[in-house]
N, C-alpha and C positions, 0 to 999 in steps of 0.2 A: 622394271620400267612400267609405269601405269599407262594403259592405252585408253584414250578418250572414248572411242567407239565402244570398247568392251565395258567401260564404266557406265556408259549410257544404257547399254543392254542390261546390266545388273540393276540399274535404277528402274528400268521398265519392268523387270521381273517383280520387283517389290511393289511397283504401282499396280500391276495386274492383280496382285494379291491384296490390294487395298491398303498396303503399309506405306503411307506417305512419309511418315517420320523416317523410316528406313531409307527411302529413296533420297530424301534431302540429305540424310547422313552420309550416304554413299558418295553423292556429288561433292559435298563439302569436304569430306576426308580426302577425296582424290584431288581436289583443288589445292590442297596444302602440299601435294607431292609432285605435281606436274610443272612443266615449264610455264612461264608467265603467259605466252600467247595461247597455250592450251587452256589456261584458266578462263580465258574469254569464252571459249566454246562451252565449257562446263557452266559458266554463268548463263549462257543462252538456254541451256537445258533446264537450269533452275527457273528461269523466266517462263519457260514452257509449262512447268509444273504449277507455278504460281498462277498462271493465266487460267488454269482449270478451275480455280476458286472464284472466277468471275469478278464482279464488282467489289467483292469484299477484300480483294488482294491487289488492287491496282497500285498501291504504294510499293508493295514488295516486287511486283512485276517491273515497275519503272526502275527501282533500285538495281535489280538484277541486270536489266538492259544497260544501264549506265556503267555498272561494274564491268560488263563484257567489253565495252568500249575503252575503259580505263586500262584493262589488261591488253586489249588488242584493237586499236582504233580502226584497223582495216575491216573489222566486222560490220561497220556501218553500211557497207555495200553487200553484205551477205544476205541472201534471200530470207533466211530464217530470222535474222535480226529485223529486217524490214517488215516481214509478215507479223512478227510479234509486236513491233512498234505500231503497225497499222491497227492491229486488234486493240492495243491499249488506247490509241487515239479514238477508235470507234466507241470505246466504253466511256471516255472521259470528255470528249469535245462536243457532245450534243449536236451531231449532224454536220460538224465542221471538219471532220477527219478527212485526211487524204487517203483514198482507197489504195490498196496494193497495186503495183504496176503489173502489166502483162507478164513481164519477166518473172516476177515473184509468183504469180498465179500458175506459171508453167515451170517452176523451178524443178530441178532434178530431185531434190530432197522432198520426200512426201510430207515430212513434218512441217516444212515451210508452206507447202500447198494447203495443208490442213488449217494452219493458223491464218492463211490468206482467206480461206473460205469463211472462217469465223469472223474475220474483220468485215468481209462483204455482207454477211448476214446481219451483223450488228449495225452496220452502216446503212441499212435500209435498201440494199440491192440484192434481194433474194435470188433473182434469176442469175445474176453474175456469180453468186455463191454456188449455185447448182451447176454452173458451167465449168467450175474448177474440177479438173479430172483427178479424183483421188478415191480409192476404194478401201474397204476395211483391210484387205489383205496387204495393202501398202504400208499399213501403220502398226505400231506396237499395240498389244492387246488392250491396254487401258484406254486407247483412243478410238477403238473400233466402234463401240456402242455410241460414243460421243459424236463421231462422224455421222452416223445414221440419225442421231437426235438433231444435230444441226441441219441436216438435209430435210428432215421432217419439218422442222421449224420454218425453213425457207419455203417449202411447199405450202405450209399453213399460211404464211404471209401472202402467198400468191392466190389463196382461196382454193387450193387443190387438196381438199380434205382427204379424199380417198387415198391419194399417194402418201399423204402424211401419216394416215392410220397404218398403212403397210410398213412404212419406215420406222415408226415407233415400235411396231411389233418386232421388227428385225433388231432394233436397238435393245429391246427387252431380252431377246434371245441371246444377244452378245454380252449383255451385262449380267451381274450377279448381285445377290443381297438386296440392300436398300436401293441401289441404282436400278436394279431390274424392277423393283416395285414402282419406283417413280416413273419409269418408262411405260409400264403397263397403265399407270394412272393417266399419263398424258394421252395414251391411246384411248382409254375409256372416256376421257373428257371430249375428245373429238367424236367418238361414237355417239355420245349424248347430243352433241350439236347436230348430228345427222339424224336424230330421232331413233337411233338404234339402241334403245334402253336395255333390251334383253342381252344383246351382245356386250354392252358396256358392263352390265352386272357380272356376266361370265368372266370378263377380263379382270374386273376388280376381285373376283373370287380367287384368281390366280395370284394376285398381289398380296392378299392379307397374310398368308402363311410366311411371307418373307420378312415380316417384322419380328423383332426380338420379343419373346414373351416376358411379361413382368415389367419392371421399371425401364423406362426408355430414356435415352439421351434426347436433348432438346430438339435437334434437327429431325430425328426419327419420329418424335412425338408430333411435330408439326406436319410432317408428311402423312402421318396416320390421321391427323385431323382432316387433311385433304381427302384421304381415302373415305372417311365417313361422310364428308360433304358430297363427294361424287356419288357414293352409294345412295345417299338420301335422294338425290335427283333421279337416279335410276328407278328406285322404288316408287317415288311419287309418280313418275311417268307411267309406271306399270300398274297404277291404281292401288297402291298400298301405302296410304298416307300415315297410318299408325306406325308401321315399321320405319317409314321415312322420318317420322318425328323422333324416334329413338336414335336414329343415325345422326340427325342434325343436332340434337342435344349433346351427343357425345363429341361431335366436332367442335361445338361451342365450348364445352368443358375443357377439351385439350388445348384449344387456342388460349383460353383465359389462364390456364395453369402454366403453359410453357411460352406464351407469347402475348399477342394482343388480338382482340376481336377483329374479324375481317368483314369487309363489305359482302363478299360472296356468301358466307355462312349466314349473316343476318338476312340477306335477301331470300335465300332458300328457306330459312326458318319461317319467314313471312308467308312464302308460297305454301308451305306445308300447313301452317295454321289456317290459312284461307281455305284449303281443301278440307280441313277438319271442322269448318264452320265456326271458327273462333276469330271473328273480325277485329275485335279490340286488341288482343295480343298480336295479331298479324299487323295491324296498323303500327304498333309500337316497334315491331321488328323492321318494318319498312322504313320507319323514321330513323332507326339506328343505321340501316343500310345507307340511307341518304347522307347521314352525317359522316360515314366512313368512306363514301364513294370518291373516287378520283374523277377528274373532269370527264374522261371517257365513259365512266360507269354511271354518271349522274342521270342521264336521260332514262336509263333502265330503272333506276330507283324511283325517279319521279313518276314514271309510268305506273309502276307497281303501286306506289303510294296513292296515285289518283284513282286507280281501280279499287283499292281498299277503302278509300273514302266514299266511292260510289256504293260499295257494298253496305256501308253504314248510312247510306242515304244522305250524304253531305255533298251535294253536287257543286255548290259554290266553291268550297275548298278543293274539291276534286278537280274542278276546271283549272284552277291556278297551277296545280302540279302538272296536269296534262299539257297545258300550254307551254310550260317550261320544257317538257320533253319534246314537244312539237318544234320548238325553236332550234333544236340541234339538227343541222342539215344532214349529218352522217348517220343519224339514228335509223336503223333498218326497219323499225316498226311504226313509222309515221302513219301508214294507212290505218293500223289498229288504233293509234292515238286519235285519229280523226273520228273513228267510229265511237270511241269512248267519249270524246267531246260532244258528239251528237247525242249520246245517251244523257250527258249532263244537261244539254239544252232541252231535251225531251222532258226530263224531270222538272226543269224550271218552267215548263209550259211554253217554251219557244219553239213551236212546231215547225215553222218555216225554216228556221236556222237548223233545227235538228235534221230535217229532211235533206236540206242542201248538203250538210256535212256528211250525212250517211251515204248520199249518192256519190259524193267524191270518194269516200272510203271504199265503197263497192267497186267503183271504176278502177281503183288502185290495187284491188285484190283482197281487201279485208272482208271477204264474203260473209262469213258467219256473223260477226258483231254488227256489221252494217245492215244486214238483212233483218236482224232482230229489231233494230231501231226502226227501220222502214216498216216492218210489220206492225209495231206499236203505233206509229203515226197513222198508218192506214186504218187500223182499228178505231182510233179516236175519230177519224173522219167517216167511219162506218163504210169504208171501201173494202168489203169483205173478200171479194175475189182477189183483189190486189194483195191484201194481207195474207191470204192463203198461199199465194205464189211465193211470197217472201219466206213464210215458215217452212214450206215444203223444200225450198232451196237450202235452208239451214239443215233440215233432216238429211238431205243428200250430202252436204259438205262437212258437217260437224263430225267429230270423233264419236262413234257409237257409245252410248251410255254416258257421255259427258253431260255437264249441266246444261249447256246450250242445246244439245240434241234432245234432252228430256223436255226442256222448255218449249222447243219447237213442236214436238209431238203434242204436248198439252195444249198449246195455242191452236194448232191445226185442228185438233178434235173439237175445241170450243168454237172455232170459226164455223166449222161444218154444222155444228149444232145450231148456231145462230142462223145459218142459211136454210135450216129445215132438213138437214140430212139428205142432200141431193144424191150423194153417193155413200150410202150407209156402210158398205164394205170398207171404203177408205177411212171413214170416220171410226169404224170399229178398230181398224188396224192402228190408227194413231192413238186412240184411247187405250188400247191394250198395251202398246209399247210404253206409253207414259205411266200407266197404272202400275206396271211391273217395277218401275223405279221410283215410285212416289210412296213415301211412308204413310200409314193410316193417320198419323197425327197432322199431316199436311192438309191445309184447307182445300187443296186441289183434289184430294182423294175422293171425297163424296161426289164432287162434280164429275170427275172422270168416270166413276162407277156408273153414275146416272147416264152419261153419254154412251157408255159401253152397252148398258142394258137396252137403251132406246134404239141404238144402231142394230143390236142383235134382233130386237123385235121386228124392226123394219126389214131386215134381211130375211127373216122367217116369213113375213107376209109376202115379200116379193117372190120367194121360193114357191109359196103356195099358188100364187097367180100363174107362175110359169108352168106349174104342173097342170093347171086348168087349160 
């Protein structure tokens, strides 16, 4: 006599080993041997496995749920059937799904609670998903890492990135093979969002050996493309654009060979090329990113495209793209867009408009780009003290050795020179910092060297007077 519970345990053992075909085979073979009502329960377990495939298996999941009711209509009130049906609705009804009831969320069967949690997370109620009480120990092994992944996703939806990072790490610990690599990559992506590039790179280092050497199946190859894409971002943020370029080119190659070009890879390729001083190829990459962007991604692509056009000194076209980004009320970088629009107006000779927009951007927190524009406007009006205040603010706020930081040091040294070196030590410090990061081929190099020598001479004279 075949026991349904034992059969499910056998299927779970196969699933824990990653053998999905064997799991399906076990359930289907048992279904031919058991009584008709028990076939309904086995059909529910088939639906549970199909649900793991997500949006690609909604037809199979629905068929299994219908089959369960055909064998045993009473299962329509079973918490597992209701949880799986709620998850299916959440995937297919675009926000119109009925969430699982409180009774389903609190069902005695952990498998039902797991699928209820999935339904709530998919249905846009992450807090309710987190409120469902289910632990990895309650579940079969193949669901333990998935539970932590769903909980991480719910925290991410709530903007609780630190909690999500921790849960993705736990999911990776519970998973194996490619699943573990994917969880590590999810963790790395969140670390990148938090500006923790070194930690993200270390996490990615753990994921790479989990990929099969040599020829890859399609799903593994596309996940490896994501690995290269994330690593490119980490390296770029760590000041290694050449290495990042190698990574993003490989991500692009894998996508084209095994799938389709993606918005994210095109966007990062443009960012890398910008850092490498290749504005024309960067512009082409950002244009491709915009063409591939979804509605939510479009403001990011328009913003990057606008900045690339500014780098090519095409402020009229840049303004059009930046205004498109500004019109998206949910875009989180509107203050930076305002600063870039101010830069457009400055280059078009619209000083009053540039100042107004830059002041708005500064008040909203875009300190560095807004201060650079305000410094330029002040210089044009020959308000040297005001310009110096703006450039010194950039020196304090910008990332050390970044382009904005170097520009601010250059301009501060130049302003002090125009003022007649009232504080030669400060002028010397600004010129020295700028000169250390300015190539000899740059027009600024000779100017900065002259400022440095003049400030040094004045410091020497002041030192002589002090000794007298």
